[in-house]
C-alpha positions as CSV (number, residue, x, y, z in Angstrom):
1,M,18.1,-57.0,47.4
2,D,18.6,-59.4,50.0
3,P,16.8,-59.8,53.3
4,V,19.0,-57.5,55.8
5,G,18.9,-54.4,53.7
6,K,22.1,-54.9,51.9
7,W,22.0,-53.7,48.0
8,D,24.4,-56.2,45.8
9,W,26.5,-55.0,42.5
10,A,22.7,-56.2,39.9
11,D,20.5,-53.6,42.4
12,R,23.1,-51.5,41.8
13,T,23.5,-51.3,38.7
14,Y,20.0,-51.6,38.0
15,F,19.4,-48.6,40.0
16,I,22.3,-46.4,38.6
17,S,21.1,-47.2,35.3
18,I,17.4,-46.1,35.9
19,L,18.9,-42.8,37.4
20,A,21.0,-41.5,33.9
21,T,18.3,-43.3,32.2
22,F,16.0,-40.9,33.7
23,L,18.9,-37.5,33.5
24,T,19.3,-38.3,30.0
25,T,15.2,-38.1,29.3
26,I,15.8,-34.8,31.4
27,G,18.4,-33.2,29.1
28,V,16.4,-34.0,26.0
29,V,13.7,-33.0,27.0
30,G,15.5,-29.8,27.7
31,I,17.0,-29.8,24.3
32,I,13.9,-30.3,22.7
33,W,12.2,-27.1,24.3
34,Q,15.6,-25.1,23.3
35,I,15.0,-25.8,19.9
36,I,11.5,-25.0,19.6
37,G,11.9,-21.5,21.8
38,E,14.9,-20.5,19.3
39,R,12.4,-21.2,16.7
40,R,9.9,-18.8,17.9
41,S,12.5,-16.2,18.4
42,R,13.3,-16.5,15.3
43,H,10.0,-16.3,13.6
44,R,9.4,-13.0,16.5
45,E,12.5,-11.0,14.5
46,F,11.2,-12.1,11.2
47,E,7.7,-10.5,12.1
48,N,8.9,-7.5,13.8
49,M,10.9,-6.6,10.0
50,Y,7.4,-7.0,8.4
51,V,5.5,-5.1,11.4
52,N,7.8,-2.2,11.4
53,R,7.6,-2.3,7.3
54,Y,3.4,-2.3,8.6
55,W,4.2,1.2,10.4
56,S,6.1,2.3,7.7
57,I,3.2,2.1,5.3
58,A,0.7,2.9,7.3
59,K,1.6,6.9,8.2
60,E,1.3,7.3,4.4
61,L,-2.0,5.5,3.8
62,P,-5.9,7.8,4.2
63,R,-7.0,8.1,7.3
64,R,-10.4,7.4,7.1
65,F,-8.5,3.5,6.1
66,V,-6.8,3.1,8.9
67,Y,-9.5,4.1,11.1
68,G,-11.8,1.5,9.3
69,H,-14.1,3.1,7.5
70,N,-14.8,2.1,4.2
71,D,-15.9,6.0,2.2
72,Y,-12.7,7.1,2.1
73,E,-10.6,8.6,-0.7
74,A,-7.3,9.0,-2.2
75,N,-4.7,11.1,-3.4
76,S,-2.0,9.5,-5.7
77,D,0.4,9.6,-3.1
78,E,-1.6,7.6,-0.6
79,L,-2.9,5.5,-3.6
80,T,0.6,4.7,-4.0
81,A,0.8,3.2,0.0
82,L,-2.7,1.3,-0.5
83,N,-0.9,-0.8,-2.8
84,E,2.2,-0.7,-1.1
85,Y,0.1,-1.9,2.0
86,L,-1.2,-4.9,-0.8
87,L,1.7,-5.7,-1.6
88,L,2.7,-6.2,2.2
89,C,-0.6,-7.9,2.8
90,E,0.5,-10.6,-0.2
91,D,3.6,-10.9,1.3
92,E,2.4,-11.4,5.2
93,L,0.3,-14.4,3.5
94,D,2.7,-16.1,1.4
95,L,5.2,-16.1,4.9
96,R,2.3,-17.9,6.5
97,K,1.9,-20.7,4.2
98,R,5.8,-20.8,3.7
99,E,6.2,-21.7,7.9
100,F,7.4,-17.8,8.9
101,I,4.6,-16.6,11.0
102,T,3.0,-18.1,14.2
103,D,-0.4,-18.9,15.3
104,Q,-0.3,-16.1,17.8
105,T,0.5,-13.4,15.3
106,W,-1.0,-14.9,12.5
107,E,-4.9,-14.4,14.9
108,I,-3.6,-10.5,14.4
109,W,-2.3,-10.2,11.1
110,G,-5.8,-12.6,9.8
111,E,-8.1,-10.5,11.1
112,G,-6.3,-7.4,9.4
113,L,-6.1,-9.4,6.2
114,S,-9.9,-10.3,6.6
115,A,-11.0,-6.5,6.4
116,V,-9.0,-6.0,3.1
117,S,-10.9,-8.4,1.6
118,A,-13.8,-6.8,2.5
119,D,-13.4,-3.7,1.7
120,P,-14.4,-3.0,-2.3
121,R,-11.8,-0.3,-2.8
122,L,-9.2,-2.3,-1.6
123,R,-10.6,-6.0,-3.9
124,D,-10.9,-3.4,-6.7
125,L,-6.9,-2.4,-6.2
126,V,-6.4,-6.3,-6.1
127,S,-8.1,-6.9,-9.7
128,E,-5.7,-3.6,-11.0
129,F,-3.0,-5.8,-10.7
130,P,-1.8,-8.5,-13.1
131,E,-3.7,-11.6,-12.7
132,D,-0.3,-13.5,-12.1
133,R,0.0,-11.2,-9.2
134,L,-1.3,-10.7,-5.8
135,T,-2.1,-14.6,-5.7
136,N,-2.4,-15.1,-1.9
137,L,-4.5,-12.2,-1.3
138,R,-6.9,-13.2,-4.4
139,A,-7.3,-16.5,-3.1
140,L,-8.4,-14.6,0.2
141,I,-10.5,-12.5,-0.8
142,D,-12.5,-15.5,-3.2
143,S,-12.2,-17.7,0.0
144,S,-15.8,-17.0,2.2
145,S,-14.0,-18.2,5.5
146,Q,-13.8,-15.8,8.1
147,T,-10.9,-17.7,9.6
148,F,-8.9,-18.2,6.5
149,D,-5.5,-19.5,6.8
150,P,-3.3,-20.8,4.2
151,L,-1.1,-22.6,6.2
152,L,-2.4,-26.1,6.1
153,W,-0.7,-27.9,9.0
154,S,-1.8,-30.2,12.1
155,R,-1.3,-28.2,15.3
156,T,1.2,-31.2,16.5
157,R,3.5,-30.0,13.4
158,R,3.2,-26.3,13.8
159,W,4.4,-26.6,17.5
160,W,7.1,-28.5,16.5
161,S,7.9,-25.5,14.2
162,G,7.7,-23.4,16.5
163,L,4.3,-21.6,15.2
164,R,2.7,-22.7,17.8
């Protein structure tokens, strides 16, 4: 800038390039935010399918099991529902391992899965399945961790994938 306050062309070009860089940066950040939001939305839709599956199985489960009691009897229909529930739990663990379940949903589902690993009757049912089935559920039961998570990613990578 010259001493009388007038800009020359070099100063104007410099100012315009800084402004264009700033606006481009805002646009890129907006696009990244939109991509991450779209991924989160896709994850939520997918998770809702499994929540609906859970509720369709839950209405067939023994009431005392649903209410958290360890002493419950199961007739043949309820035993079938318990087996379906175990398959659902295996699917949930597998989906988390394959990066489809968000951290917020996993906090809720993880609590339920920990309860499964603590239930002696369900552990017995798991042992009735062939060894090559329910592998993720068996890993959960074998782990002594209350915060078992089959997804071993950093927070940054989970955020980028829309899981955080």
